[in-house]
C-alpha positions in Angstrom: 114.4 87.2 195.6 113.0 86.7 192.1 110.1 88.6 190.7 106.9 87.0 189.9 105.7 86.9 186.3 103.0 89.5 187.0 105.6 92.0 188.3 107.8 91.5 185.1 104.9 92.3 182.9 104.1 95.4 184.9 107.8 96.6 184.7 107.9 96.1 180.9 104.7 98.1 180.5 106.1 100.9 182.6 109.3 101.1 180.5 107.3 101.0 177.2 105.0 103.8 178.5 108.0 105.9 179.4 109.5 105.5 176.0 106.3 106.5 174.3 106.1 109.6 176.4 109.6 110.6 175.5 108.9 110.1 171.8 105.8 112.2 172.0 107.8 115.0 173.7 110.5 114.9 171.0 107.8 115.2 168.3 106.2 118.2 170.0 109.7 119.8 170.3 110.3 119.4 166.6 106.9 120.9 165.7 107.6 123.8 168.0 111.0 124.4 166.4 109.4 124.4 162.9 106.9 127.0 164.0 109.5 129.3 165.7 112.1 129.2 162.8 111.6 132.0 160.1 110.6 131.0 156.6 113.5 131.5 154.2 112.7 131.9 150.4 115.0 129.8 148.3 115.7 131.6 145.0 116.8 129.8 141.9 120.3 130.7 140.6 120.1 133.5 138.0 120.9 132.2 134.6 123.7 134.4 133.2 123.8 135.6 129.6 126.7 133.9 127.8 128.3 137.2 127.0 128.0 138.6 130.5 130.1 136.4 132.9 129.6 136.8 136.6 131.7 139.3 138.4 134.9 138.0 139.9 134.3 134.7 138.2 136.9 133.6 135.7 135.3 132.2 132.5 137.5 129.8 130.6 136.8 129.8 126.9 138.7 128.5 123.9 139.9 131.2 121.4 138.6 130.6 117.9 140.9 130.3 115.0 141.0 133.4 112.8 140.4 131.5 109.5 137.4 129.6 110.9 135.8 132.9 111.8 136.6 134.4 108.4 134.9 131.5 106.7 131.7 132.0 108.8 131.9 135.7 108.2 132.1 135.4 104.5 129.2 132.9 104.5 127.1 135.4 106.4 127.9 138.2 103.9 127.1 135.9 101.0 123.7 135.0 102.6 123.0 138.8 102.7 123.3 138.9 98.9 126.4 141.0 98.8 127.9 141.5 95.3 130.8 139.4 94.1 133.1 142.5 94.0 132.2 143.3 97.6 132.9 139.8 98.8 136.2 139.8 96.9 137.2 143.1 98.6 136.4 141.6 102.0 138.4 138.5 101.2 141.5 140.4 100.0 141.5 142.5 103.1 141.2 139.6 105.6 143.8 137.5 103.7 146.2 140.5 103.6 145.8 141.1 107.3 146.4 137.4 108.1 149.6 137.5 106.0 150.8 140.6 108.0 150.1 138.8 111.3 152.1 135.8 110.2 155.1 138.0 109.2 154.9 139.6 112.6 154.7 136.2 114.3 151.3 137.0 115.9 149.1 134.1 116.8 146.0 133.6 114.5 143.7 133.1 117.5 141.1 135.9 117.4 141.7 136.9 121.1 145.4 137.3 120.5 144.8 140.1 118.0 145.0 143.5 119.7 144.8 147.2 118.8 148.5 147.6 118.2 148.5 144.9 115.6 145.8 146.6 113.6 147.5 150.0 113.9 150.8 148.5 112.8 149.1 146.9 109.8 147.6 150.3 108.7 151.0 152.0 109.1 152.6 149.2 107.0 150.1 149.8 104.2 150.7 153.5 104.1 154.4 153.7 104.7 156.2 150.5 103.9 154.1 149.6 100.9 153.3 153.2 100.1 149.7 152.5 99.2 147.2 155.4 98.8 145.1 156.6 101.7 142.0 155.3 100.0 143.5 151.7 100.0 144.3 152.0 103.7 140.7 153.1 104.4 139.3 150.2 102.4 141.4 147.8 104.4 140.4 149.6 107.7 136.7 149.4 106.9 136.9 145.8 106.0 138.6 144.8 109.2 136.3 147.1 111.2 133.2 145.3 109.9 134.8 141.9 110.6 135.7 142.6 114.2 132.3 144.1 114.9 130.7 140.9 113.6 133.0 138.9 116.0 131.6 141.0 118.9 128.0 140.5 117.7 128.6 136.7 117.6 130.1 136.7 121.1 133.6 135.7 120.0 135.1 138.9 121.3 133.9 141.1 124.2 135.4 144.3 122.7 136.7 144.9 119.1 140.4 145.7 118.9 139.5 148.5 116.6 137.0 150.1 119.1 139.1 153.2 119.7 141.0 153.4 116.4 140.2 156.2 114.0 139.8 155.6 110.3 142.7 156.9 108.1 142.1 160.3 106.7 141.6 160.3 102.9 142.3 163.7 101.2 139.5 164.7 98.8 141.5 164.3 95.6 139.4 163.2 92.6 141.1 160.6 90.5 142.6 161.6 87.2 140.8 160.8 83.9 142.1 159.0 80.8 143.0 161.5 78.1 141.9 161.1 74.5 145.5 160.6 73.5 145.9 157.8 76.0 142.7 156.1 74.8 143.9 156.2 71.2 147.3 154.6 72.1 145.4 152.0 74.2 143.3 151.1 71.2 146.3 150.9 68.9 147.9 148.4 71.3 144.9 146.1 70.4 145.5 146.1 66.7 145.6 142.6 65.4 143.5 139.8 63.9 143.8 137.3 66.7 141.0 136.5 69.1 142.5 138.4 72.1 143.2 141.6 70.1 139.7 141.7 68.7 138.2 141.0 72.1 140.2 143.5 74.0 139.6 146.2 71.4 135.8 145.6 71.6 135.9 145.6 75.5 137.9 148.9 75.7 135.5 150.5 73.2 132.5 149.4 75.3 134.1 150.8 78.4 134.7 154.1 76.7 131.1 154.4 75.5 129.4 153.2 78.7 131.7 153.6 81.7 130.5 150.3 83.1 131.9 148.6 86.2 133.9 145.6 85.5 131.2 143.4 86.9 128.6 144.9 84.6 130.8 144.5 81.6 131.6 140.9 82.3 127.9 140.1 83.0 126.9 140.9 79.5 125.4 138.0 77.6 125.4 137.4 73.9 121.6 137.4 73.7 121.5 140.8 75.4 123.1 142.5 72.5 120.8 144.6 70.2 123.2 145.4 67.3 120.4 147.1 65.3 119.5 149.6 68.0 123.1 149.6 69.4 122.2 148.9 73.0 122.9 146.1 75.5 121.4 145.0 78.8 123.6 145.2 81.9 123.4 143.3 85.2 125.4 144.8 88.0 124.9 145.4 91.7 121.6 143.4 91.7 120.2 145.8 89.1 119.4 145.6 85.4 119.3 148.4 82.9 120.1 149.2 79.3 123.0 151.2 77.9 123.9 152.4 74.4 127.1 152.2 72.4 128.2 154.0 69.2 129.3 153.2 65.6 133.0 152.5 66.3 132.0 150.1 69.1 129.5 148.4 66.9 132.2 147.8 64.3 134.6 146.4 66.9 131.8 144.2 68.3 130.9 142.7 64.9 134.6 141.8 64.3 134.8 140.2 67.7 131.6 138.3 67.3 132.9 136.7 64.1 136.0 135.5 65.9 133.9 134.4 68.9 131.9 132.0 66.8 135.1 130.0 66.1 136.1 129.9 69.8 136.0 126.5 71.7 133.7 128.1 74.3 131.3 129.7 71.9 128.3 128.1 73.5 128.9 130.0 76.8 126.1 132.6 77.3 128.4 135.3 78.5 129.6 137.7 75.8 133.3 138.0 76.7 135.3 134.8 76.6 138.7 133.5 77.9 140.6 130.3 77.6 138.5 128.9 80.5 135.0 130.0 79.4 133.4 133.2 80.6 135.8 136.1 81.4 136.2 136.6 85.1 135.8 140.2 86.2 139.1 140.1 88.2 140.9 139.1 85.0 139.9 142.4 83.4 142.4 144.3 85.5 145.3 142.3 84.1 144.0 142.7 80.5 143.8 146.5 80.8 147.2 146.7 82.6 148.9 144.6 79.9 147.5 146.8 77.1 148.6 150.0 79.0 152.1 148.6 79.2 152.1 147.9 75.5 150.9 151.4 74.8 153.6 152.9 76.9 151.3 154.8 79.2 150.8 155.0 83.0 148.9 152.5 85.1 145.3 152.3 84.1 142.6 150.2 85.8 139.1 149.5 84.5 137.4 151.8 87.0 139.2 154.9 85.5 137.0 154.4 82.4 134.0 155.1 84.6 135.4 158.3 85.9 136.4 159.4 82.4 132.9 158.5 81.0 131.2 160.6 83.7 133.4 163.6 83.1 133.0 163.5 79.3 129.3 163.0 79.5 128.9 166.0 81.8 131.3 168.1 79.8 129.4 167.4 76.6 126.2 168.7 78.2 124.4 165.6 79.3 121.9 166.1 82.2 123.0 164.7 85.6 119.8 162.7 85.7 120.6 161.0 82.4 124.2 160.3 83.5 122.9 158.8 86.8 120.5 156.5 85.0 123.0 155.2 82.4 125.7 154.8 85.0 123.5 152.6 87.2 123.6 154.9 90.2 120.6 155.1 92.6 120.9 158.9 92.9 123.0 161.8 91.7 125.0 161.9 95.0 127.8 159.8 93.5 128.0 162.2 90.5 128.6 165.2 92.8 130.9 163.6 95.3 133.0 161.1 93.4 132.7 160.5 89.6 131.6 164.0 88.6 134.4 165.5 90.7 137.0 164.3 88.2 138.1 167.3 86.2 135.1 169.3 87.5 137.2 172.5 87.6 138.1 172.2 83.9 134.4 171.8 83.1 133.6 174.9 85.1 136.3 176.9 83.2 135.1 175.7 79.8 131.5 176.6 80.7 132.6 180.1 81.8 134.5 180.6 78.6 131.5 179.6 76.5 129.3 182.1 78.3 131.7 185.0 77.8 130.0 186.9 80.6 132.6 189.7 80.6 132.1 190.5 76.9 128.5 191.6 77.4 129.7 195.2 78.3 
């Protein structure tokens, strides 16, 4: 029996009403669940410091090349206004260490360099090459500063030199150049050519002033005061005047006449070479060459500084005056380094002059 149209409408309304009731029940259930569930605070992930990786989490990073880091390190030192000599010392140390690593077939990636490589390098300097302990310490200090910089820059977590002790340097003051050796050195510069006159004047200036090689080579022609026998010096970011004596004045005048005929006479620096101003590093080779010609032991420019300090103190100059003329900030270097050369001989000479025992 078929339903009438009125009954069909009633059935559809009943079904729709039932669906609406079910939908309302589901919405009420969802609201009830939201009320009953605990509120959980969602924290943002902690941002890790790039130098502190998460525990138990492997961080993959590319090792930097040794030479790339050396370039950045030297640039940083140069921006800190380090002296040319200091920069040259750092450069020689880092280049010498790289040459050692290549001989040992060690990778030049910074993370491949370990403690044993540095230790073997220091041993190689002191035993195989038989360098002095002071040289080994200079190399050690240079590498130590470089690896500490790598740690500060985040390129290494720990320096390979963190637990290595610095080489012990016995407190042995360097020898001084004797008067006989100085005379033989000057005789090796006899001649009328440009180089003989230049070298004789430079050696005379070193004897009178004890300047560092950088200070000597920084002299300018306009800084010379021949009448008052003094010259202005620029070294270690400082400027001061030093004096020279009659023999040096004569050698300077002879050199200046020859200098006026030089092809680089317009260069402001006082000391000239074939390429213009004399490079401070070239001074070592000049002094060594003259020492060989004179038939004496190895002499480097810095020994003149020790000799000048010793002679000045032995002749009765006050420590304060020696400190000022030597360009030191305080007298500490006089006591610990430069004045230590032949200090015992000065003490013996002073005791003999006093003749304390003859008073009774």
